[in-house]
C-alpha positions, -999 to +999 in steps of 0.1 A: +766+281-887+771+246-901+745+219-898+766+200-873+769+231-850+731+237-853+724+201-843+748+204-814+731+236-802+697+220-805+709+191-784+723+215-758+691+235-758+670+204-750+694+195-722+692+230-707+654+231-711+653+200-688+679+214-664+662+247-658+631+233-639+653+210-619+676+238-609+646+260-600+632+233-576+667+227-562+673+264-555+638+269-541+642+240-517+678+248-507+671+285-500+638+276-482+657+253-459+684+281-453+656+305-445+641+280-421+672+273-400+693+305-405+669+333-415+681+369-418+649+382-402+623+364-381+599+344-403+562+353-403+538+328-387+519+326-419+550+318-439+535+287-456+503+305-466+524+333-481+546+308-500+516+289-513+500+320-527+532+330-545+537+294-558+502+294-573+510+327-591+543+312-604+526+280-617+499+299-635+525+322-651+546+293-662+517+275-679+504+307-696+538+318-708+546+283-721+514+283-741+518+318-755+555+321-760+573+287-758+571+278-795+574+314-806+606+321-787+623+289-800+611+297-835+625+333-835+658+321-820+661+294-847+653+319-874+679+343-860+705+315-860+697+303-894+698+338-909+727+350-888+710+383-879+718+405-849+748+420-832+765+388-820+763+372-855+776+404-872+806+406-848+813+369-854+824+364-817+840+330-808+816+307-789+831+310-754+831+348-755+799+349-774+780+333-746+794+358-721+786+387-743+750+373-748+746+372-711+758+407-707+735+420-734+705+403-720+713+413-684+718+449-695+684+448-711+669+434-679+684+464-660+668+488-685+635+469-684+634+468-646+641+506-644+613+513-670+589+493-648+595+518-620+594+549-642+565+543-667+532+545-649+515+517-669+544+493-664+546+501-627+509+492-623+519+456-632+553+455-616+541+468-582+525+434-575+560+422-570+566+450-545+534+445-525+549+415-509+553+424-472+573+392-464+603+390-486+616+355-490+627+331-518+591+328-531+590+365-537+613+359-567+584+341-584+558+367-576+552+387-608+520+397-625+512+378-657+507+411-675+543+421-668+555+388-680+535+390-713+548+425-721+584+414-713+581+382-734+567+401-763+595+426-763+621+398-760+608+383-793+622+415-809+654+415-790+664+380-800+671+389-837+684+424-826+710+409-803+715+377-824+711+354-794+705+316-797+680+295-778+710+280-759+722+315-748+687+324-737+684+293-716+718+297-701+710+333-691+675+324-678+690+295-657+715+319-641+687+345-635+666+318-617+695+310-594+706+345-586+671+361-583+660+334-558+692+339-539+689+377-536+652+376-527+657+349-500+654+358-463+691+350-457+724+368-450+759+360-462+774+384-436+808+397-442+809+380-476+782+403-490+804+432-500+827+409-520+798+391-537+780+422-546+810+435-565+798+411-592+762+398-585+732+411-567+731+400-531+703+397-505+714+428-487+715+448-519+681+437-531+663+441-498+669+478-501+651+477-535+620+463-517+619+490-491+588+511-486+610+542-487+606+556-522+643+566-529+653+531-519+626+514-540+639+533-570+674+520-567+693+487-571+676+477-603+702+451-614+690+415-618+721+394-623+753+415-624+754+444-598+776+467-618+748+481-639+736+501-609+771+515-603+775+525-639+740+541-640+744+557-606+714+539-591+733+519-566+723+524-530+732+508-496+722+516-461+731+507-425+707+483-407+688+462-432+669+447-403+648+479-400+636+478-436+599+476-440+588+457-472+558+463-493+538+493-504+517+515-481+486+514-502+486+476-505+492+467-468+458+452-463+458+413-465+432+413-493+461+424-516+481+394-506+455+368-517+458+353-552+428+373-565+441+404-548+475+401-564+460+396-599+438+428-593+468+449-582+473+467-616+437+478-617+437+493-581+432+530-576+462+552-578+479+554-544+501+578-524+532+560-536+525+568-572+522+605-563+554+603-544+572+586-573+563+615-596+576+641-572+608+622-566+614+611-602+636+641-610+657+637-579+689+618-579+684+584-563+720+578-552+732+605-529+765+596-512+752+597-476+746+563-461+762+544-490+787+516-486 
């Protein structure tokens, strides 16, 4: 890339870096209001306490990840651009299509990573904190253990030069992920529009099934941004009557696991019944045809 292009990308990267937190707050506020006035399911009386706990986890994660990986991620992306390494640079894809391909590559990796988090016991110990939430709403989208984030961010440092993505493309993708993940975790419904929307992106009805306590449902619908990964990998699952879904994990039902300290201790808790069930069901096919849309 020429110097002028690099300078232009740096300027866009700075602009997107400022836009991302603004969009995060906007999406969080808009979806919180939607949940307040038109909720899909009745809100819990301790909704504000639940949101506050998840918000503290999100803020801690943001600070720690910024300190540990902020400079490193930008540095690796800059090195990748300067040395023209990675798939996107080798293919020499024109910029408009390059951004789309970068988003597809990163989202495909997110699907693989999410599925690994459910299949690899060590990764599941960290990821299950996200699934212990018994009150699924927009703040659930921010509820992840810092250990899971650190492992994911470390792996991403290697994926940047492998895929050949720029800092701008990473920020564009992350901004889209923020908007869509908050949307599909929110306690809202888009009614008859849901089937049309989920042809492309993950919707609330689709992702609610992923948070079900029923093991075959938990181990389905892994997509993060685009929904077609689950169809391609045959892990797509729908059901009738989402209102009957119970969220959470049986062995973490006690309120002590919903506190900030309890959430942070989740990876180190004793092995529960769900882990045993996961191993017995791991060889079974998640997506049988019965009950699917």
